[in-house]
MARZAPA-380123 format. One record per residue: z, y, x negated of N, C-alpha, C, O in turn. Coordinates in steps of 0.02 Angstrom, whole numbers, padded with zeros to 5 digits, always signed. Layout:
// residues N
ZYXZYXZYXZYX...
END
This chain:
// residues 143
+06057+03177-01429+06022+03197-01489+05949+03211-01471+05921+03178-01427+05919+03259-01504+05849+03277-01492+05802+03226-01522+05823+03183-01561+05740+03232-01505+05688+03188-01530+05666+03212-01599+05649+03270-01608+05666+03167-01647+05644+03183-01715+05581+03143-01729+05581+03082-01726+05527+03178-01745+05463+03147-01761+05446+03166-01833+05454+03223-01853+05423+03117-01872+05411+03128-01943+05345+03095-01963+05327+03043-01936+05308+03127-02010+05246+03094-02034+05263+03035-02079+05311+03038-02118+05224+02982-02073+05236+02921-02113+05169+02898-02140+05117+02902-02106+05169+02874-02201+05110+02842-02231+05131+02773-02255+05183+02764-02287+05090+02723-02239+05103+02654-02260+05040+02629-02295+04985+02639-02269+05048+02598-02353+04991+02571-02388+05006+02501-02415+05064+02483-02426+04954+02463-02423+04960+02395-02450+04978+02399-02524+04953+02442-02560+05022+02356-02546+05040+02353-02617+04983+02322-02657+04970+02343-02714+04949+02273-02629+04896+02238-02665+04830+02277-02664+04789+02268-02709+04820+02321-02614+04759+02361-02610+04777+02430-02582+04773+02441-02522+04798+02477-02627+04820+02543-02605+04769+02583-02565+04786+02632-02532+04705+02563-02568+04654+02598-02528+04661+02581-02454+04634+02617-02411+04698+02528-02438+04710+02509-02368+04774+02543-02346+04829+02523-02367+04769+02595-02305+04828+02633-02285+04820+02661-02215+04765+02665-02189+04876+02680-02186+04877+02713-02122+04927+02771-02125+04978+02766-02158+04912+02824-02090+04959+02880-02084+04966+02896-02010+04919+02890-01971+05026+02916-01991+05041+02927-01920+05106+02965-01914+05143+02973-01963+05120+02989-01855+05185+03019-01839+05226+02966-01804+05201+02929-01761+05290+02961-01822+05334+02911-01793+05399+02944-01770+05421+02993-01800+05428+02916-01718+05492+02940-01694+05548+02905-01731+05545+02844-01742+05598+02943-01751+05658+02914-01783+05701+02883-01728+05718+02916-01679+05719+02820-01738+05760+02784-01689+05813+02745-01727+05799+02692-01754+05874+02772-01730+05928+02740-01768+05951+02675-01736+05991+02639-01765+05926+02660-01676+05941+02596-01644+05891+02543-01663+05902+02484-01649+05837+02562-01695+05785+02514-01716+05802+02489-01786+05833+02525-01826+05780+02429-01801+05796+02397-01865+05754+02424-01922+05782+02446-01973+05689+02422-01916+05646+02439-01973+05591+02487-01952+05601+02530-01909+05534+02480-01984+05476+02520-01966+05434+02479-01917+05404+02429-01936+05433+02501-01854+05402+02463-01800+05333+02493-01787+05327+02552-01769+05281+02453-01795+05213+02475-01786+05176+02431-01735+05196+02374-01725+05124+02458-01704+05085+02417-01657+05043+02365-01695+05016+02379-01748+05039+02306-01666+04998+02253-01697+04926+02275-01707+04893+02250-01752+04902+02320-01666+04833+02344-01671+04819+02377-01739+04761+02382-01758+04870+02400-01774+04861+02432-01839+04864+02384-01898+04850+02404-01954+04883+02323-01886+04895+02275-01940+04833+02265-01984+04839+02263-02045+04776+02259-01953+04714+02246-01990+04698+02302-02039+04667+02289-02091+04717+02363-02024+04702+02421-02067+04734+02414-02136+04709+02442-02185+04789+02376-02140+04823+02367-02205+04796+02307-02243+04817+02294-02300+04751+02269-02212+04723+02210-02245+04772+02153-02244+04825+02158-02212+04756+02099-02278+04802+02042-02279+04866+02060-02316+04865+02084-02373+04922+02049-02283+04987+02062-02314+05020+01996-02331+05016+01948-02293+05053+01993-02389+05082+01930-02411+05141+01907-02368+05182+01947-02345+05143+01843-02356+05199+01809-02324+05224+01840-02259+05282+01859-02255+05181+01846-02208+05207+01869-02143+05255+01817-02114+05246+01757-02122+05306+01841-02080+05356+01798-02050+05358+01813-01975+05368+01870-01955+05349+01762-01934+05353+01770-01862+05426+01771-01841+05464+01726-01860+05445+01821-01802+05514+01828-01778+05512+01848-01705+05459+01862-01677+05570+01848-01675+05577+01875-01607+05624+01935-01612+05675+01932-01648+05607+01988-01577+05651+02047-01578+05668+02066-01507+05631+02052-01460+05726+02098-01500+05747+02122-01434+05732+02196-01429+05751+02235-01472+05696+02215-01377+05677+02285-01367+05734+02324-01333+05784+02295-01312+05725+02389-01328+05776+02431-01297+05788+02413-01224+05843+02423-01199+05738+02386-01190+05747+02365-01121+05767+02292-01115+05762+02262-01061+05789+02263-01170+05818+02196-01175+05768+02139-01166+05787+02082-01153+05703+02154-01173+05654+02101-01176+05654+02071-01246+05665+02107-01295+05641+02007-01251+05633+01974-01316+05558+01962-01325+05527+01929-01284+05530+01991-01379+05458+01987-01390+05444+01961-01460+05484+01971-01506+05386+01928-01469+05368+01905-01537+05346+01964-01580+05320+02013-01556+05358+01957-01645+05339+02008-01693+05323+01975-01759+05343+01918-01772+05288+02011-01802+05274+01988-01870+05305+02037-01919+05292+02097-01916+05347+02011-01963+05375+02051-02017+05330+02041-02078+05321+01984-02100+05303+02095-02104+05255+02091-02159+05274+02138-02216+05302+02192-02205+05259+02117-02275+05272+02159-02333+05270+02119-02396+05262+02058-02394+05277+02152-02451+05297+02222-02456+05237+02269-02446+05180+02251-02459+05254+02328-02424+05207+02384-02418+05241+02446-02447+05302+02449-02454+05201+02495-02464+05229+02560-02486+05239+02603-02424+05195+02608-02381+05298+02632-02419+05315+02674-02361+05336+02743-02385+05380+02749-02427+05303+02794-02358+05320+02863-02374+05337+02898-02308+05294+02907-02266+05400+02917-02300+05422+02953-02240+05428+03027-02259+05470+03046-02300+05385+03068-02230+05385+03139-02246+05378+03150-02321+05337+03118-02354+05418+03196-02347+05419+03211-02419+05475+03175-02455+05491+03191-02513+05506+03126-02422+05562+03091-02452+05538+03037-02500+05478+03026-02508+05584+03004-02532+05571+02954-02583+05527+02898-02555+05543+02869-02503+05473+02882-02590+05429+02826-02571+05463+02761-02591+05492+02756-02645+05459+02711-02548+05492+02647-02560+05445+02589-02545+05393+02597-02512+05464+02531-02570+05432+02468-02550+05475+02438-02495+05536+02437-02501+05444+02415-02442+05482+02386-02387+05438+02342-02344+05383+02323-02364+05463+02327-02286+05427+02285-02238+05412+02325-02175+05447+02373-02159+05361+02303-02140+05345+02331-02075+05350+02276-02023+05339+02217-02038+05365+02295-01962+05370+02247-01907+05316+02265-01857+05316+02319-01828+05269+02219-01848+05214+02230-01802+05230+02196-01736+05247+02137-01733+05225+02235-01681+05234+02207-01614+05176+02229-01570+05145+02280-01581+05163+02189-01519+05113+02209-01469+05143+02264-01427+05196+02256-01397+05109+02321-01426+05132+02376-01384+05071+02409-01352+05016+02407-01378+05083+02439-01295+05031+02474-01259+05034+02548-01277+05089+02577-01281+04977+02580-01289+04979+02651-01303+05003+02690-01242+04985+02674-01185+05043+02741-01254+05067+02785-01201+05019+02843-01190+04962+02840-01213+05042+02894-01158+05001+02953-01144+04976+02984-01210+04919+03008-01213+05018+02985-01261+05000+03014-01326+04982+02960-01378+04986+02973-01438+04963+02901-01356+04945+02848-01402+05005+02802-01415+05052+02800-01377+05001+02766-01471+05056+02721-01489+05117+02761-01511+05111+02818-01533+05175+02730-01504+05237+02763-01523+05275+02722-01575+05323+02686-01558+05254+02726-01639+05289+02689-01692+05359+02718-01702+05372+02776-01686+05403+02676-01729+05473+02695-01738+05494+02687-01811+05475+02639-01845+05534+02735-01835+05566+02730-01900+05639+02713-01887+05676+02754-01860+05659+02653-01906+05727+02630-01894+05775+02644-01951+05756+02673-02002+05837+02624-01941+05890+02642-01988+05882+02612-02058+05901+02644-02107+05853+02552-02065+05846+02523-02132+05797+02564-02174+05807+02571-02234+05744+02589-02143+05696+02630-02180+05727+02696-02199+05717+02720-02255+05766+02726-02154+05801+02788-02172+05846+02777-02232+05847+02818-02278+05883+02722-02232+05928+02708-02288+05890+02696-02352+05910+02723-02405+05836+02657-02350+05797+02644-02410+05769+02709-02441+05769+02717-02501+05747+02754-02398+05716+02816-02421+05767+02870-02439+05749+02924-02461+05831+02855-02429+05883+02904-02445+05884+02961-02396+05894+03019-02415+05874+02946-02331+05871+02997-02280+05931+02992-02234+05952+02937-02215+05958+03049-02216+06010+03052-02165+05989+03103-02112+05946+03146-02124+06019+03098-02054+06003+03145-02000+06056+03199-01997+06116+03184-01992+06035+03262-02002+06081+03318-01993+06090+03326-01918+06043+03347-01883+06148+03310-01894+06161+03310-01822+06164+03380-01792+06158+03388-01731+06174+03431-01833+06176+03499-01808+06105+03526-01797+06090+03554-01744+06062+03517-01847+05994+03544-01843+05944+03494-01815+05886+03512-01802+05964+03431-01807+05920+03377-01784+05859+03371-01829+05802+03366-01806+05873+03371-01895+05820+03363-01945+05840+03309-01994+05899+03293-02001+05790+03281-02027+05803+03233-02080+05815+03271-02145+05780+03320-02160+05864+03249-02183+05880+03279-02247+05890+03224-02299+05907+03167-02282+05879+03242-02362+05889+03193-02415+05964+03179-02424+06005+03225-02425+05979+03116-02431+06048+03096-02442+06070+03121-02511+06034+03112-02560+06128+03152-02514+06150+03181-02577+06174+03127-02626+06159+03130-02685+06209+03078-02600+06236+03025-02643+06224+02957-02609+06220+02953-02548+06219+02906-02650+06216+02837-02625+06284+02805-02638+06312+02813-02692+06311+02771-02589+06377+02739-02596+06373+02678-02640+06327+02637-02633+06421+02671-02685+06429+02610-02724+06501+02587-02718+06528+02554-02763+06532+02604-02662+06602+02586-02651+06605+02523-02608+06561+02509-02568+06659+02487-02618+06669+02427-02579+06743+02419-02568+06783+02429-02614+06761+02401-02508+06831+02388-02494+06842+02313-02498+06812+02275-02461+06886+02293-02543+06902+02222-02551+06969+02216-02588+06994+02265-02614+06996+02156-02589+07059+02147-02626+07053+02165-02700+07103+02183-02732+06992+02162-02729+06983+02178-02799+06973+02252-02811+06975+02275-02868+06962+02290-02758+06949+02362-02766+07012+02399-02786+07068+02380-02766+07003+02450-02825+07060+02490-02847+07076+02543-02794+07051+02540-02738+07117+02591-02813+07136+02645-02767+07073+02682-02744+07028+02696-02784+07071+02698-02681+07014+02735-02654+06955+02690-02637+06904+02715-02614+06961+02624-02647+06909+02578-02627+06853+02571-02678+06804+02537-02664+06859+02602-02738+06805+02595-02787+06818+02533-02829+06875+02512-02839+06765+02503-02854+06771+02444-02895+06797+02462-02964+06779+02514-02991+06838+02420-02991+06863+02430-03059+06822+02389-03107+06801+02334-03090+06810+02415-03167+06776+02377-03219+06825+02324-03245+06884+02337-03254+06799+02265-03257+06841+02211-03284+06813+02187-03349+06841+02141-03380
END
């Protein structure tokens, strides 16, 4: 698959004047919105940060802070409230390389068109569930 880069804007829910905008690479192997720790201060104090450990693509386990809620706008798609994951990263040749992971794509209603290698708005959201209570076709029945 080709490289997909998309503009992203993130702002504090408690102080919308605190925001950052950047280009990020879409990485369906990443969990959330991965940002460099160096950008954390730009958003101001974020409520209830949680320290976690994450596994990187090269299988290192590194500390990270999950912070939110924040407002996230990916391109021209639906703006959502979500969390960001701050990790220590070194800038590359073109600066930092933030990632947009699969949970953010799902929240924003974005899918990847595998033919054109572009992001497109999801046409429908699934409300189907397969379970013993589901009716024909896997849809839930009203009771």
